[in-house]
PDB file of N, CA, C and O in Angstrom:
ATOM      1  N   MET A   1     107.038 100.458 103.348  1.00  0.00           N
ATOM      2  CA  MET A   1     106.205 100.541 102.114  1.00  0.00           C
ATOM      3  C   MET A   1     106.769 101.433 100.934  1.00  0.00           C
ATOM      4  O   MET A   1     107.163 102.583 101.123  1.00  0.00           O
ATOM      5  N   SER A   2     106.773 100.901  99.889  1.00  0.00           N
ATOM      6  CA  SER A   2     107.432 101.823  98.593  1.00  0.00           C
ATOM      7  C   SER A   2     106.339 102.381  97.837  1.00  0.00           C
ATOM      8  O   SER A   2     105.239 101.860  97.654  1.00  0.00           O
ATOM      9  N   CYS A   3     106.816 103.662  97.353  1.00  0.00           N
ATOM     10  CA  CYS A   3     105.932 104.186  96.320  1.00  0.00           C
ATOM     11  C   CYS A   3     105.637 103.166  95.171  1.00  0.00           C
ATOM     12  O   CYS A   3     106.461 102.352  94.755  1.00  0.00           O
ATOM     13  N   PRO A   4     104.326 103.315  94.697  1.00  0.00           N
ATOM     14  CA  PRO A   4     103.936 102.474  93.486  1.00  0.00           C
ATOM     15  C   PRO A   4     104.477 103.032  92.315  1.00  0.00           C
ATOM     16  O   PRO A   4     104.641 102.319  91.325  1.00  0.00           O
ATOM     17  N   ILE A   5     104.773 104.217  92.311  1.00  0.00           N
ATOM     18  CA  ILE A   5     105.083 104.786  90.871  1.00  0.00           C
ATOM     19  C   ILE A   5     106.579 104.671  90.689  1.00  0.00           C
ATOM     20  O   ILE A   5     107.035 104.095  89.701  1.00  0.00           O
ATOM     21  N   CYS A   6     107.375 105.219  91.639  1.00  0.00           N
ATOM     22  CA  CYS A   6     108.852 105.258  91.626  1.00  0.00           C
ATOM     23  C   CYS A   6     109.701 104.217  92.386  1.00  0.00           C
ATOM     24  O   CYS A   6     110.878 103.966  92.128  1.00  0.00           O
ATOM     25  N   GLY A   7     108.850 103.557  93.497  1.00  0.00           N
ATOM     26  CA  GLY A   7     109.540 102.657  94.224  1.00  0.00           C
ATOM     27  C   GLY A   7     110.485 103.237  95.468  1.00  0.00           C
ATOM     28  O   GLY A   7     111.147 102.435  96.127  1.00  0.00           O
ATOM     29  N   ASP A   8     110.517 104.536  95.736  1.00  0.00           N
ATOM     30  CA  ASP A   8     111.113 105.030  96.738  1.00  0.00           C
ATOM     31  C   ASP A   8     110.412 104.907  98.216  1.00  0.00           C
ATOM     32  O   ASP A   8     109.342 104.310  98.335  1.00  0.00           O
ATOM     33  N   HIS A   9     110.950 105.394  99.121  1.00  0.00           N
ATOM     34  CA  HIS A   9     110.164 105.190 100.405  1.00  0.00           C
ATOM     35  C   HIS A   9     109.097 106.367 100.406  1.00  0.00           C
ATOM     36  O   HIS A   9     109.234 107.484  99.907  1.00  0.00           O
ATOM     37  N   THR A  10     108.006 105.855 101.081  1.00  0.00           N
ATOM     38  CA  THR A  10     106.711 106.530 101.192  1.00  0.00           C
ATOM     39  C   THR A  10     106.899 107.736 102.247  1.00  0.00           C
ATOM     40  O   THR A  10     107.741 107.579 103.131  1.00  0.00           O
ATOM     41  N   MET A  11     106.282 108.723 102.205  1.00  0.00           N
ATOM     42  CA  MET A  11     106.183 109.856 103.047  1.00  0.00           C
ATOM     43  C   MET A  11     104.606 109.817 103.579  1.00  0.00           C
ATOM     44  O   MET A  11     103.531 109.758 102.982  1.00  0.00           O
ATOM     45  N   LYS A  12     104.991 109.882 105.047  1.00  0.00           N
ATOM     46  CA  LYS A  12     103.412 109.925 105.902  1.00  0.00           C
ATOM     47  C   LYS A  12     102.335 110.950 104.978  1.00  0.00           C
ATOM     48  O   LYS A  12     101.246 110.495 104.629  1.00  0.00           O
ATOM     49  N   LYS A  13     102.672 112.122 104.680  1.00  0.00           N
ATOM     50  CA  LYS A  13     102.036 113.008 104.120  1.00  0.00           C
ATOM     51  C   LYS A  13     101.586 112.676 102.726  1.00  0.00           C
ATOM     52  O   LYS A  13     100.536 113.131 102.273  1.00  0.00           O
ATOM     53  N   PHE A  14     102.281 111.984 102.134  1.00  0.00           N
ATOM     54  CA  PHE A  14     101.527 111.581 100.572  1.00  0.00           C
ATOM     55  C   PHE A  14     101.424 110.147 100.464  1.00  0.00           C
ATOM     56  O   PHE A  14     101.555 109.594  99.371  1.00  0.00           O
ATOM     57  N   ARG A  15     101.148 109.372 101.757  1.00  0.00           N
ATOM     58  CA  ARG A  15     100.906 107.770 101.385  1.00  0.00           C
ATOM     59  C   ARG A  15      99.805 107.496 100.822  1.00  0.00           C
ATOM     60  O   ARG A  15      98.751 108.046 101.138  1.00  0.00           O
ATOM     61  N   PRO A  16      99.922 106.517  99.820  1.00  0.00           N
ATOM     62  CA  PRO A  16     101.077 105.570  99.669  1.00  0.00           C
ATOM     63  C   PRO A  16     102.188 106.124  98.675  1.00  0.00           C
ATOM     64  O   PRO A  16     102.985 105.389  98.091  1.00  0.00           O
ATOM     65  N   PHE A  17     102.153 107.298  98.569  1.00  0.00           N
ATOM     66  CA  PHE A  17     103.373 107.867  97.391  1.00  0.00           C
ATOM     67  C   PHE A  17     104.504 108.305  98.199  1.00  0.00           C
ATOM     68  O   PHE A  17     104.425 108.428  99.421  1.00  0.00           O
ATOM     69  N   CYS A  18     105.640 108.560  97.467  1.00  0.00           N
ATOM     70  CA  CYS A  18     106.692 109.410  98.267  1.00  0.00           C
ATOM     71  C   CYS A  18     106.872 110.852  98.083  1.00  0.00           C
ATOM     72  O   CYS A  18     107.760 111.478  98.663  1.00  0.00           O
ATOM     73  N   SER A  19     105.937 111.437  97.186  1.00  0.00           N
ATOM     74  CA  SER A  19     105.974 112.847  96.914  1.00  0.00           C
ATOM     75  C   SER A  19     104.650 113.190  96.187  1.00  0.00           C
ATOM     76  O   SER A  19     103.933 112.346  95.649  1.00  0.00           O
ATOM     77  N   LYS A  20     104.387 114.609  96.233  1.00  0.00           N
ATOM     78  CA  LYS A  20     103.274 115.229  95.529  1.00  0.00           C
ATOM     79  C   LYS A  20     103.243 114.719  94.178  1.00  0.00           C
ATOM     80  O   LYS A  20     102.235 114.312  93.598  1.00  0.00           O
ATOM     81  N   ARG A  21     104.555 114.775  93.663  1.00  0.00           N
ATOM     82  CA  ARG A  21     104.715 114.435  92.169  1.00  0.00           C
ATOM     83  C   ARG A  21     104.106 113.034  91.646  1.00  0.00           C
ATOM     84  O   ARG A  21     103.302 112.936  90.719  1.00  0.00           O
ATOM     85  N   CYS A  22     104.649 111.933  92.429  1.00  0.00           N
ATOM     86  CA  CYS A  22     104.121 110.864  92.425  1.00  0.00           C
ATOM     87  C   CYS A  22     102.689 110.734  92.644  1.00  0.00           C
ATOM     88  O   CYS A  22     102.196 109.862  91.928  1.00  0.00           O
ATOM     89  N   ALA A  23     101.942 111.277  93.341  1.00  0.00           N
ATOM     90  CA  ALA A  23     100.725 111.253  93.769  1.00  0.00           C
ATOM     91  C   ALA A  23      99.891 111.785  92.385  1.00  0.00           C
ATOM     92  O   ALA A  23      98.876 111.227  91.970  1.00  0.00           O
ATOM     93  N   ASP A  24     100.501 112.939  91.770  1.00  0.00           N
ATOM     94  CA  ASP A  24      99.914 113.582  90.707  1.00  0.00           C
ATOM     95  C   ASP A  24     100.072 112.832  89.374  1.00  0.00           C
ATOM     96  O   ASP A  24      99.260 112.981  88.461  1.00  0.00           O
ATOM     97  N   ILE A  25     101.200 111.976  89.286  1.00  0.00           N
ATOM     98  CA  ILE A  25     101.380 111.045  88.054  1.00  0.00           C
ATOM     99  C   ILE A  25     100.350 109.913  88.174  1.00  0.00           C
ATOM    100  O   ILE A  25      99.837 109.412  87.174  1.00  0.00           O
ATOM    101  N   ASP A  26     100.053 109.512  89.464  1.00  0.00           N
ATOM    102  CA  ASP A  26      99.047 108.368  89.718  1.00  0.00           C
ATOM    103  C   ASP A  26      97.536 108.952  89.119  1.00  0.00           C
ATOM    104  O   ASP A  26      96.816 108.352  88.321  1.00  0.00           O
ATOM    105  N   LEU A  27      97.299 110.155  89.674  1.00  0.00           N
ATOM    106  CA  LEU A  27      96.178 110.811  89.553  1.00  0.00           C
ATOM    107  C   LEU A  27      95.801 111.018  87.755  1.00  0.00           C
ATOM    108  O   LEU A  27      94.774 110.755  87.129  1.00  0.00           O
ATOM    109  N   ALA A  28      96.909 111.505  87.383  1.00  0.00           N
ATOM    110  CA  ALA A  28      96.957 111.577  85.812  1.00  0.00           C
ATOM    111  C   ALA A  28      96.473 110.401  85.170  1.00  0.00           C
ATOM    112  O   ALA A  28      95.520 110.386  84.390  1.00  0.00           O
ATOM    113  N   LYS A  29      97.253 109.267  85.567  1.00  0.00           N
ATOM    114  CA  LYS A  29      96.761 107.911  85.078  1.00  0.00           C
ATOM    115  C   LYS A  29      95.415 107.600  84.883  1.00  0.00           C
ATOM    116  O   LYS A  29      94.795 107.235  83.884  1.00  0.00           O
ATOM    117  N   TRP A  30      95.082 107.821  86.063  1.00  0.00           N
ATOM    118  CA  TRP A  30      93.429 107.742  86.439  1.00  0.00           C
ATOM    119  C   TRP A  30      92.491 108.523  85.449  1.00  0.00           C
ATOM    120  O   TRP A  30      91.469 107.997  85.006  1.00  0.00           O
ATOM    121  N   LEU A  31      92.845 109.687  85.147  1.00  0.00           N
ATOM    122  CA  LEU A  31      92.219 110.713  84.470  1.00  0.00           C
ATOM    123  C   LEU A  31      92.224 110.387  82.999  1.00  0.00           C
ATOM    124  O   LEU A  31      91.263 110.618  82.264  1.00  0.00           O
ATOM    125  N   ASN A  32      93.539 109.749  82.546  1.00  0.00           N
ATOM    126  CA  ASN A  32      93.525 109.749  81.094  1.00  0.00           C
ATOM    127  C   ASN A  32      93.040 108.350  80.674  1.00  0.00           C
ATOM    128  O   ASN A  32      92.931 107.977  79.506  1.00  0.00           O
ATOM    129  N   GLY A  33      92.766 107.631  81.756  1.00  0.00           N
ATOM    130  CA  GLY A  33      92.292 106.314  81.182  1.00  0.00           C
ATOM    131  C   GLY A  33      93.228 105.037  81.301  1.00  0.00           C
ATOM    132  O   GLY A  33      92.890 103.888  81.015  1.00  0.00           O
ATOM    133  N   SER A  34      94.693 105.520  81.864  1.00  0.00           N
ATOM    134  CA  SER A  34      95.588 104.379  81.727  1.00  0.00           C
ATOM    135  C   SER A  34      95.264 103.365  82.641  1.00  0.00           C
ATOM    136  O   SER A  34      95.613 102.205  82.422  1.00  0.00           O
ATOM    137  N   TYR A  35      94.458 103.771  83.920  1.00  0.00           N
ATOM    138  CA  TYR A  35      93.929 102.770  84.789  1.00  0.00           C
ATOM    139  C   TYR A  35      92.504 102.569  84.227  1.00  0.00           C
ATOM    140  O   TYR A  35      91.940 103.310  83.423  1.00  0.00           O
ATOM    141  N   ALA A  36      91.965 101.318  84.847  1.00  0.00           N
ATOM    142  CA  ALA A  36      90.614 101.206  84.605  1.00  0.00           C
ATOM    143  C   ALA A  36      89.942 100.095  85.481  1.00  0.00           C
ATOM    144  O   ALA A  36      90.486  98.999  85.614  1.00  0.00           O
ATOM    145  N   VAL A  37      89.019 100.330  85.941  1.00  0.00           N
ATOM    146  CA  VAL A  37      88.235  99.298  86.996  1.00  0.00           C
ATOM    147  C   VAL A  37      87.609  98.508  85.965  1.00  0.00           C
ATOM    148  O   VAL A  37      86.908  99.054  85.113  1.00  0.00           O
ATOM    149  N   PRO A  38      87.830  97.132  85.977  1.00  0.00           N
ATOM    150  CA  PRO A  38      86.966  95.860  85.145  1.00  0.00           C
ATOM    151  C   PRO A  38      85.493  95.960  85.445  1.00  0.00           C
ATOM    152  O   PRO A  38      84.944  95.746  86.526  1.00  0.00           O
ATOM    153  N   SER A  39      84.959  96.314  84.330  1.00  0.00           N
ATOM    154  CA  SER A  39      83.443  96.102  84.510  1.00  0.00           C
ATOM    155  C   SER A  39      82.696  95.366  83.359  1.00  0.00           C
ATOM    156  O   SER A  39      83.232  95.241  82.258  1.00  0.00           O
ATOM    157  N   GLN A  40      81.509  94.901  83.612  1.00  0.00           N
ATOM    158  CA  GLN A  40      80.806  94.152  82.659  1.00  0.00           C
ATOM    159  C   GLN A  40      79.613  95.157  82.274  1.00  0.00           C
ATOM    160  O   GLN A  40      78.780  94.784  81.448  1.00  0.00           O
ATOM    161  N   ARG A  41      79.533  96.265  82.788  1.00  0.00           N
ATOM    162  CA  ARG A  41      78.310  96.936  82.501  1.00  0.00           C
ATOM    163  C   ARG A  41      77.823  97.088  81.180  1.00  0.00           C
ATOM    164  O   ARG A  41      76.608  97.078  80.983  1.00  0.00           O
ATOM    165  N   GLU A  42      78.822  97.260  80.033  1.00  0.00           N
ATOM    166  CA  GLU A  42      78.620  97.235  78.803  1.00  0.00           C
ATOM    167  C   GLU A  42      77.829  95.899  78.353  1.00  0.00           C
ATOM    168  O   GLU A  42      76.797  95.888  77.682  1.00  0.00           O
ATOM    169  N   GLU A  43      78.358  95.042  78.740  1.00  0.00           N
ATOM    170  CA  GLU A  43      77.845  93.513  78.197  1.00  0.00           C
ATOM    171  C   GLU A  43      76.397  93.528  78.907  1.00  0.00           C
ATOM    172  O   GLU A  43      75.419  93.212  78.229  1.00  0.00           O
ATOM    173  N   GLU A  44      76.253  93.867  80.170  1.00  0.00           N
ATOM    174  CA  GLU A  44      74.874  93.892  80.795  1.00  0.00           C
ATOM    175  C   GLU A  44      74.094  94.836  79.787  1.00  0.00           C
ATOM    176  O   GLU A  44      73.112  94.310  79.264  1.00  0.00           O
ATOM    177  N   MET A  45      74.315  95.862  79.509  1.00  0.00           N
ATOM    178  CA  MET A  45      73.347  96.900  78.692  1.00  0.00           C
ATOM    179  C   MET A  45      73.127  96.265  77.452  1.00  0.00           C
ATOM    180  O   MET A  45      71.997  96.336  76.968  1.00  0.00           O
ATOM    181  N   GLU A  46      74.088  95.608  76.814  1.00  0.00           N
ATOM    182  CA  GLU A  46      73.927  94.979  75.397  1.00  0.00           C
ATOM    183  C   GLU A  46      72.764  94.088  75.585  1.00  0.00           C
ATOM    184  O   GLU A  46      71.748  94.151  74.893  1.00  0.00           O
ATOM    185  N   ALA A  47      73.012  93.027  76.819  1.00  0.00           N
ATOM    186  CA  ALA A  47      71.705  92.168  76.865  1.00  0.00           C
ATOM    187  C   ALA A  47      70.622  92.708  77.145  1.00  0.00           C
ATOM    188  O   ALA A  47      69.625  92.235  76.598  1.00  0.00           O
ATOM    189  N   GLU A  48      70.476  93.698  77.942  1.00  0.00           N
ATOM    190  CA  GLU A  48      69.133  94.428  78.166  1.00  0.00           C
ATOM    191  C   GLU A  48      68.478  94.779  76.922  1.00  0.00           C
ATOM    192  O   GLU A  48      67.293  94.525  76.705  1.00  0.00           O
ATOM    193  N   VAL A  49      69.329  95.422  76.022  1.00  0.00           N
ATOM    194  CA  VAL A  49      68.898  95.984  74.719  1.00  0.00           C
ATOM    195  C   VAL A  49      68.248  94.797  73.773  1.00  0.00           C
ATOM    196  O   VAL A  49      67.159  94.887  73.207  1.00  0.00           O
ATOM    197  N   SER A  50      69.286  93.484  73.710  1.00  0.00           N
ATOM    198  CA  SER A  50      68.755  92.564  72.928  1.00  0.00           C
ATOM    199  C   SER A  50      67.220  91.992  73.421  1.00  0.00           C
ATOM    200  O   SER A  50      66.297  91.725  72.651  1.00  0.00           O
ATOM    201  N   GLU A  51      67.196  91.883  74.791  1.00  0.00           N
ATOM    202  CA  GLU A  51      65.851  91.449  75.324  1.00  0.00           C
ATOM    203  C   GLU A  51      64.730  92.496  74.982  1.00  0.00           C
ATOM    204  O   GLU A  51      63.640  92.061  74.613  1.00  0.00           O
ATOM    205  N   GLY A  52      64.896  93.603  75.065  1.00  0.00           N
ATOM    206  CA  GLY A  52      63.961  94.655  74.700  1.00  0.00           C
ATOM    207  C   GLY A  52      63.607  94.661  73.347  1.00  0.00           C
ATOM    208  O   GLY A  52      62.444  94.950  73.065  1.00  0.00           O
ATOM    209  N   GLU A  53      64.605  94.324  72.239  1.00  0.00           N
ATOM    210  CA  GLU A  53      64.126  94.258  70.886  1.00  0.00           C
ATOM    211  C   GLU A  53      63.515  92.971  70.527  1.00  0.00           C
ATOM    212  O   GLU A  53      62.779  92.884  69.544  1.00  0.00           O
ATOM    213  N   THR A  54      63.822  91.836  71.381  1.00  0.00           N
ATOM    214  CA  THR A  54      62.872  90.585  71.179  1.00  0.00           C
ATOM    215  C   THR A  54      61.443  90.746  71.667  1.00  0.00           C
ATOM    216  O   THR A  54      60.454  90.191  71.188  1.00  0.00           O
ATOM    217  N   GLU A  55      61.481  91.605  72.709  1.00  0.00           N
ATOM    218  CA  GLU A  55      59.849  91.937  73.341  1.00  0.00           C
ATOM    219  C   GLU A  55      59.439  92.591  72.323  1.00  0.00           C
ATOM    220  O   GLU A  55      58.402  92.078  71.905  1.00  0.00           O
ATOM    221  N   GLN A  56      59.762  93.493  71.714  1.00  0.00           N
ATOM    222  CA  GLN A  56      59.111  94.417  70.764  1.00  0.00           C
ATOM    223  C   GLN A  56      58.622  93.871  69.536  1.00  0.00           C
ATOM    224  O   GLN A  56      57.673  94.361  68.924  1.00  0.00           O
ATOM    225  N   ARG A  57      59.415  92.617  69.083  1.00  0.00           N
ATOM    226  CA  ARG A  57      58.917  92.094  68.044  1.00  0.00           C
ATOM    227  C   ARG A  57      57.876  91.079  68.029  1.00  0.00           C
ATOM    228  O   ARG A  57      57.301  90.627  67.040  1.00  0.00           O
ATOM    229  N   ARG A  58      57.681  90.729  69.459  1.00  0.00           N
ATOM    230  CA  ARG A  58      56.313  89.871  69.515  1.00  0.00           C
ATOM    231  C   ARG A  58      55.146  90.633  69.289  1.00  0.00           C
ATOM    232  O   ARG A  58      55.016  91.812  69.619  1.00  0.00           O
ATOM    233  N   PRO A  59      54.290  89.931  68.714  1.00  0.00           N
ATOM    234  CA  PRO A  59      52.620  90.514  68.452  1.00  0.00           C
ATOM    235  C   PRO A  59      52.331  90.602  70.042  1.00  0.00           C
ATOM    236  O   PRO A  59      52.883  90.038  70.987  1.00  0.00           O
ATOM    237  N   HIS A  60      51.152  91.613  69.976  1.00  0.00           N
ATOM    238  CA  HIS A  60      50.509  91.897  71.292  1.00  0.00           C
ATOM    239  C   HIS A  60      49.578  91.060  71.239  1.00  0.00           C
ATOM    240  O   HIS A  60      48.779  90.964  72.171  1.00  0.00           O
TER     241      HIS A  60
END
């Protein structure tokens, strides 16, 4: 298996990375937003808000 950051062979201690440095680089990418897990949550929230606004406009 090769390190996803540099392509070198992995070490058991840092798997799936080859070193602490590459593991830290990967962590930094997650923390600064370079990596992102796709989500439709914003779209769902917008749809809920639109539905709520429509219901509020209806007379009681």
